[in-house]
C-alpha positions in Angstrom: 0.0 0.0 0.0 1.2 3.5 -0.7 2.6 5.2 2.4 0.4 8.2 1.9 -3.0 6.8 0.8 -5.6 4.6 2.5 -7.7 2.9 -0.2 -10.6 2.8 2.2 -11.0 6.5 1.8 -12.0 6.1 -1.9 -15.6 6.6 -2.6 -18.0 7.1 -5.5 -18.9 10.8 -5.9 -21.4 10.5 -8.8 -23.1 7.9 -10.9 -24.8 8.8 -14.2 -25.7 7.2 -17.5 -22.8 7.2 -19.9 -23.1 7.5 -23.7 -21.5 4.8 -25.7 -19.0 7.2 -27.2 -17.9 8.2 -23.7 -17.3 4.7 -22.4 -13.6 4.1 -22.1 -13.6 0.5 -20.7 -17.1 -0.9 -20.8 -20.2 -0.7 -22.9 -23.1 -2.9 -24.1 -22.3 -4.6 -27.4 -23.6 -7.5 -29.5 -20.5 -9.8 -29.8 -20.2 -12.1 -32.8 -16.8 -13.6 -31.9 -14.1 -13.4 -29.2 -10.9 -11.5 -29.9 -8.2 -14.1 -29.5 -5.7 -11.5 -28.3 -7.6 -11.0 -25.1 -5.7 -11.5 -21.9 -6.5 -14.0 -19.2 -6.2 -12.9 -15.5 -4.4 -15.1 -12.9 -5.4 -15.1 -9.2 -2.9 -16.2 -6.6 -3.2 -18.3 -3.5 0.0 -17.3 -1.7 0.8 -19.4 1.3 3.3 -17.7 3.7 5.2 -20.1 5.9 7.5 -19.2 8.8 9.0 -21.9 11.1 7.4 -20.7 14.3 4.0 -19.8 12.9 1.1 -21.5 11.4 0.6 -21.0 7.6 -0.9 -17.7 6.6 -2.7 -16.8 3.4 -1.9 -13.5 1.7 -4.9 -11.3 0.8 -5.2 -7.8 -0.7 -7.9 -5.2 -0.6 -8.5 -2.3 -3.0 -11.3 0.0 -3.9 -13.5 -1.5 -6.6 -15.8 1.2 -8.2 -18.6 -1.3 -9.4 -19.0 -2.3 -5.8 -18.4 1.1 -4.3 -16.2 -0.4 -1.5 -12.8 -1.8 -0.7 -12.9 -5.5 -1.6 -10.9 -8.2 0.2 -9.7 -10.6 -2.5 -6.8 -12.8 -3.6 -3.9 -11.0 -5.3 -4.4 -11.1 -9.1 -3.2 -9.7 -12.4 -3.1 -10.2 -16.1 -1.2 -12.8 -18.1 0.8 -10.9 -20.8 1.0 -11.9 -24.4 3.3 -14.8 -24.9 2.5 -16.2 -21.4 -0.2 -18.5 -22.6 1.2 -21.8 -21.4 1.4 -23.0 -17.8 4.9 -21.7 -17.2 3.8 -18.3 -18.6 0.9 -18.2 -16.2 3.2 -19.0 -13.4 5.6 -16.2 -14.4 2.7 -13.8 -14.5 1.5 -14.9 -11.1 5.0 -14.4 -9.6 5.4 -11.0 -11.2 2.0 -9.7 -10.1 2.4 -11.1 -6.6 5.8 -9.2 -6.3 4.3 -5.9 -7.7 1.1 -6.0 -5.5 2.6 -7.3 -2.2 6.4 -7.4 -2.4 6.4 -11.2 -1.8 8.5 -13.1 -4.3 11.9 -14.7 -5.0 13.6 -11.8 -3.3 11.7 -12.2 0.0 12.0 -16.0 0.5 12.1 -19.4 -1.0 9.3 -19.5 -3.6 7.7 -22.6 -5.2 4.7 -22.9 -7.4 2.5 -25.8 -6.2 0.0 -25.8 -9.1 -1.7 -23.8 -11.8 -5.3 -24.4 -12.8 -6.9 -24.5 -16.3 -8.9 -21.5 -17.3 -12.0 -21.2 -15.0 -15.1 -18.9 -15.3 -16.0 -16.4 -12.6 -19.7 -15.9 -13.2 -20.8 -17.9 -16.2 -24.4 -16.9 -15.8 -23.5 -13.3 -16.4 -20.3 -13.0 -18.5 -17.4 -14.9 -20.0 -15.0 -13.4 -17.5 -12.4 -16.0 -16.6 -9.1 -16.6 -14.9 -6.5 -19.1 -13.9 -5.6 -19.9 -10.3 -1.9 -20.3 -9.2 -1.0 -21.7 -5.8 2.4 -20.5 -4.5 4.3 -21.4 -1.3 6.7 -18.8 0.2 9.0 -20.0 3.0 10.4 -17.2 5.1 12.7 -17.2 8.2 11.2 -16.0 11.4 13.3 -12.8 11.3 12.7 -12.0 7.6 11.2 -8.5 7.3 7.9 -7.8 5.7 8.6 -7.1 2.0 7.7 -3.8 0.4 5.2 -3.8 -2.5 5.8 -2.0 -5.8 2.3 -1.4 -7.2 1.7 0.3 -10.5 1.0 4.0 -10.4 -2.6 4.6 -9.4 -2.9 1.3 -7.6 -3.7 1.6 -3.9 -3.5 -1.9 -2.4 -3.5 -3.0 1.2 -2.1 -6.4 2.0 -3.4 -8.7 4.8 -1.8 -11.8 6.3 -4.4 -14.1 7.7 -4.0 -17.5 9.4 -5.2 -20.1 7.0 -7.2 -22.1 9.6 -9.3 -19.0 10.6 -9.8 -17.5 7.1 -13.6 -17.5 7.2 -13.7 -15.9 10.6 -11.3 -13.2 9.5 -13.3 -12.5 6.4 -16.4 -12.1 8.6 -14.4 -9.6 10.6 -13.4 -7.7 7.5 -17.1 -7.5 6.5 -18.0 -6.1 9.9 -15.3 -3.4 9.4 -17.1 -2.3 6.1 -15.0 -4.2 3.6 -16.8 -6.1 0.8 -15.7 -9.7 0.4 -15.0 -11.4 -3.0 -17.4 -14.3 -3.1 -14.7 -16.6 -4.6 -12.5 -16.0 -1.6 -15.4 -16.8 0.8 -16.1 -20.0 -1.1 -12.4 -21.0 -0.5 -12.7 -20.1 3.2 -15.9 -22.0 3.6 -14.4 -25.1 1.9 -11.4 -24.9 4.2 -13.7 -24.5 7.3 -15.7 -27.6 6.2 -12.6 -29.6 5.6 -11.3 -28.7 9.1 -14.6 -29.4 10.8 -15.5 -32.7 12.5 -17.3 -35.2 10.2 -20.9 -34.2 9.5 
């Protein structure tokens, strides 16, 4: 996160209809085919492990204008052209993780556990999709927190949360006024069910 800005102070100041010729990023269109040069995003499950602590999962939060709130979510970014195979997706995940959070090869021993195939975020509403990359980062107990290097205009907070209490922490974030990415809560609920006693 920038040293001078708190993303939770972001807010929507006005909402009005936008003419098609004014829309920079979004508009309603009839699509006849998909542009094959489109980029696929990659989301990252980053597991931070120190010898004397239980594993923590690395989360980020940033203001999302469509929601009108700061959203707690997994770190994520775009896979660049030429990174279409699994190793390319892994390079993109490591690059985006380092930019958004500072965690990467410079901060500890990094290993990529797995990378998913392309998955769809909300298939009932859009074709938005992403891959999911799981990364383990081993740090010594005395290793300092790394510094993030976000792109200009990105105001991202990072949060380290114990993996075994992820769902409870997400509920705490919601009570503080954060919005929660549904996919992250799905992950947390699955973990909680897996850790619970048999039904």
